[in-house]
N, C-alpha and C positions, 0 to 999 in steps of 0.2 A: 311138463306138459303131458308126457306120456303116462305118468303115474296118475295124474288127476283126471285124465281123459277129457280135458278141456281143449277146445280148438279156438285159440284167440285170434286167428287170422280172419280177415274180413271176407272170407269165401262163404257165400250164402249156401246153406245146406238144402238138400231136398226136403220135401214135406215131412218125412219121417225122421229126419236128422241123419247125420253121418254114421255109417257103420263103424264099429271099433277098429277094423283093419285100415280104414281110410286115413286115420290120424297119422300113423307112422309113415304111410305113403306120402301124404302131403308134407310132412316134416322133411322127409328125404328129398322130395322134389324142391322144397324151399331151400335146402342146403345147397343143392346144385345151382339154384337161382342166385344164391349169394356169390358163388364163384363167378358165374356169368356177369353179375352186376359189377363186381370188382374189376373184371377184365374189361367190361364195357366202359366203366368210368376211366380206366387207364387209357383205353383207345381214344375216347372223346377228349381227354386232357391232352394227349399227345397231338391230336389233330388241331385243337383249338389254341393251345398255348405254345407248343413247340413247332407247329406247322409241319408235323411229320405224320404221314399216313402209313401206319403199320397195318397193311391189308390182312396179313395172317392173323394178327391179334383180333381184328374186327370179325373175320370169318369164324374164328374159334369162339368168340363171345356170342355171336349170333347163332352159331350152331347149337350152343348150349341153350339159348333162349328158345329157339324154334323146336328143338327136340323136347324141351320141357313143356312147351305149349301143346305139342302133339300128345305127349304122355298125359298131361293134365286133362285134355279134352277126352281122350280115350278112357281115362279113369273116372271122369265125372259125368260125362254125357249119359251113360246108362243109368245113373243114379236118379235121374229126374230133376236134378238141381237146375239144369239149363231150362227145362220146360217150366219149372216153378218160378224162375227169375230171369225171363228172357231179356229184359232190358239191361240188367246188370251184366250178364254173361255176353250178350250181344255187343254191348259197349266195350267190354274187355277185348273181344275178338276184333272189333273194328279198330280200336286203338293200337292193336298189335300189327295191323297190316303194313304200316310203313317199315317195320323191321324186315319184312319180306322183300320190299323194294331195295332197301339198303344191302341186304344179303345178296340179292341177285347182282346188284351193281358191283359189290366187292368181289364176288366170284368171277364175273366177267373182267373186271379190272385186273385181278390176279392172273388170269389166263393171258390177257393182253400184255401185261408186264413181263411174264415169262417168255412169251413169244418174241417180244422185242429183244430180250436178253439173249435168246438163242440165235436170233438173226444177226446180232452184233458181233 
């Protein structure tokens, strides 16, 4: 992908296309997303099938996703891609919002759990 300078991901480019330096940036960001996805799948499987809530794993996974989303936005907003494709990027941002709610809940749940352990 780096040698051919093709960007096979479904990320819509700005009107002039992606600059050369964006491709390695997106690939690196995608690599960290893969780690977050694997951790997120592990977290979800533990909750759904083992009925075990591993709060720390959830926080780590969502921290990777949220950090990646912020880096993605900061890296792509100035390019004009968001303005050129507002529905696609807006839908992506809206679909990401529940992750923020889960993240907040997990952080509060972690604090509450630690507080209860300290009081016991």
